[in-house]
N, C-alpha and C positions, 0 to 999 in steps of 0.2 A: 504494500500500500504506500502511496505517496506521502512525502513529508509536508506537502502543501497544507495550508490552513483552509478551512471551509469558510463559509458553508459550501457543500457539494450538492449539485443537482443530479439526480439519477434519471437517465433517459430510459425509454422503454426497453432497449436492448439489454441494459444492465439488470433491470428488474426481472425480465424474462429469463435471461441466462442464469441468474442466481437461483431460479426456481426449477431448474432442469436437472437431468442426470448427465449432461454433457461432460466430457472429460476435462474441459477447461473452465467449468463453472466456478471453481474456487476463486478465480480472478475477479469475478463480480460478487460472489457470495461474501468475501471478506469485507467489502464496502457495505453491503446490505446489512450484514450482521452488526457492523460497527455503528451504522445509523440506527438500527433497532435498539441497541443497548445504550445509545447516547454517547459513544466514544467519539463520534464525529457529528457535526451539525449537518443533517441531511434535509434537503428540500425535495419533495416529490409532488409533481402535479398529478391530480387525480386522473386526467386523461392518459397519463403514462401507464397507470395501473390497468385501465381498460385496454389500452393497446397491448400490454403484456399478456393479457388473457388471450387476445387474438393471436399473438405470436406463439404462445404456448400450445394452443390448440391447432394452429395451422402448420407450424414448422417443427415443433418439438414433439408432436404426437401425444400431448396430454389430453385426457378426456375433458369435456366441458366441466364435469363434476369435480375432477381433480384440480384443474386450473382455478376454478371458482373457490374451492376450499383453500388452496395455497394462498391465493391473493386476498381472500377474506382474512386469513390469519395475518398476512403482511399489513393489512389495513388497521389491525389492532395495535400496531406499534405506536405508542404514545409519545415517544421521544423524537419522532420524525415530524418535521414541519410540513404539513399537507397543504399544498397550494390549491385553493379551491375557487379562485376567481378566473373565469374565462370570459372576459367582457369583449364586446365588439371592438373596443379600442385595442386590446391585446391582440386579437386576431388580425385586425387591419395592420397594426404595426409589424406583426409577424410576417404577413404577406409582403409588406414592403421590404423587410429584411430578406425574405426568400428571393425576391426579385433582384435586389442589389447584390446578394452574395451567390446567387444561382445555386440555391440549395432547396431541398424538399421542404414542404410546409411544416412537417413535424420538427425538423431541425431548427427552423426559424422560430417556431413556437417555443421550443426549449430555450433558445437564445433570448427571446423576449421575456420569458418567465425568469430566467437567470438574471437578467438586467434589472427587472422589477424587484426581485428578491435580494439583490445585492450579493449574488452567488459569486464566489471566487473561482470555483472549478466545476465544469460540467463533466460528468463521468459518462462515457459512451463506449460502444464496441466498434464504432466506425469513426472515420476522421472528417466527415463533412462539417461538423460543428466547429472545427478548427479555423474556419474562415472568418470567425468573429473575433474582434480584438478586445471586447469589453470584459472578458473573463478568460481564464486558462481552460484548456481542454485536456482531459486525461483519457486516453484510449486504454481501457483496462486489459485488452488483449495485445500481446506482441504479434508481429506478423506471423510467426510460426504457430502461435495459438489460434489465430484467426483462420489459418489454413486448416488446422486440425478441426476447428469447429465446422468449417465448410465441408470437410470430408465426413464428419459425423452426421451432418444434416443431409448429405447426399446418399446415405446408406438406406 
């Protein structure tokens, strides 16, 4: 885990990966566990949890019931700062960022929330969020781990 200071924003990939049996899941799980117990200041937008459910059922083969149970348990974490405001302004500003940085809407949404919440570091499994200068980005998987994850998902 990084020595950077938080707060940390968890994106959908980190949340989903931490709730799998993938061989590289520990890279994400260590952050999620640290956020749950309050060792790090974690910010999680509620839409990221909904997205994690979709990723778990679509890509990782979890059943709807299992993904729901896992993420409901995650939602019980009282030490995580749950970001629950998804206003029109946030969405509009996110789309402006998406256009300017040429990234997907989800990545620009996370960037907008990170800026609104004063997040120091966005945790992700891909590198698209690195296009923003307002915060640090930490990709929790090394290139070798990312290849291993892709191999696992293609089985």
